[in-house]
N, C-alpha and C positions, 0 to 999 in steps of 0.2 A: 455309339451308345450315349445316352444322356446321363448315365449314372455318375460319372466323375464330375459332371458339370452342375447338375442340379441336386443339392442335398435333399434327402427326403427320409421321412420315417417309414419303415416298412415292418410288417409283422415279423416276429422273431423266426417263425417257421420259414418264411420266405427268405429272410436274411441268411439263415443257415443253409438253405438250398442253394442260394446264389453264391455263397462263399464256397460251398462244396463243388459246384459247377466250375467256378473260377479255378479252384485248385486242380481239378481234373484236366482242364484245358492247359494249365501250366505244365503239369506233369506229363501229359500225353503229347502235346504239340509244342511246348516250349514258349508259349506266349501268354501274356496277361491281357485279356480283352479290356480290362478296366484301366490300362495304362495309356497315357497320352502318347507314348512312344510306339504303340502297336498300330501297324497299318493293316486294318481289317480287310481291305481289298486284297492285299497280298496273301493274308491268311486264308481268305475265301477261295482264291484262285489255287493256292497250294492244296487245300483240302479237296477241291474238285478234281485236281490232277491225281491226287492219291487214290480217290475213289475210282476214277477212270482207269488207272493203272492196275488196280486190284480186281475189278469186276471183269469177268470174261467177256470178250466181244459178243454182241448179240444179246447179252443179259442185262444191259443197262439202257434205259431210255433217258435221253436228255431232251427235254422239251420246254417250251415256253407256254405257260398257261394261257396266254393270249391266242395260242393256236387252237384252243378248244379241244373237243373230244377226239378229233381225227387221229393225231399221232399216238395218243394213248390207246385207243381202240385197235388201231392197226398193230401196234406192238403186242397187245394182248390177244390179238386175233378174235375180237368180239365185235358185234354190231355197234354202230354209233347210236346212243340213246336219242330219243326224240325231244329231249329237254335241253335247255341251255347249260353250258358248262358252268359249274359253280364258281362264283367269284364274290367273296365277302371281304376281301382286303384291298379294294381299290383305293386310290388316293382320296376319292370323294367319300367313301364309306369311313375311311380312317379319320379324315378331317371332321366328319359329322360326329364320330365317337368322341374325338378330342374336345369338340365344342360342348358336348353334353356334360363332360366331367368338370 
C-alpha cells in the first residue's frame, strides 16, 4: 500500500472508513495492513487458503481473469457470451488513470 509512504489529505468520511477497515482487519486477522512489518503476500495467501478450506469442493471457482469467459461460464453452466471479457484494470488503463490525476 502507498498510505504509509505518501502522506495525503483525505476526506473525513473516507478516513473514518479506512480506520474502521483497518481495525476490522486487525481484530479478525491479527495484522495491520498499514504497518511496514506486515507481509501482505503472506496475508493474501493465508486468506485464500482460509477461503479454500471453508468453501465446499465444487462450490468455489478459482480463475485468472486472463482466461476470459470460459472457466466462469463452465463453472456456472451457462453459454459463453459473444463479447470480450471485461477488463478495466489493466496495467495500461491504470497507468493512464494515474497520468490523468
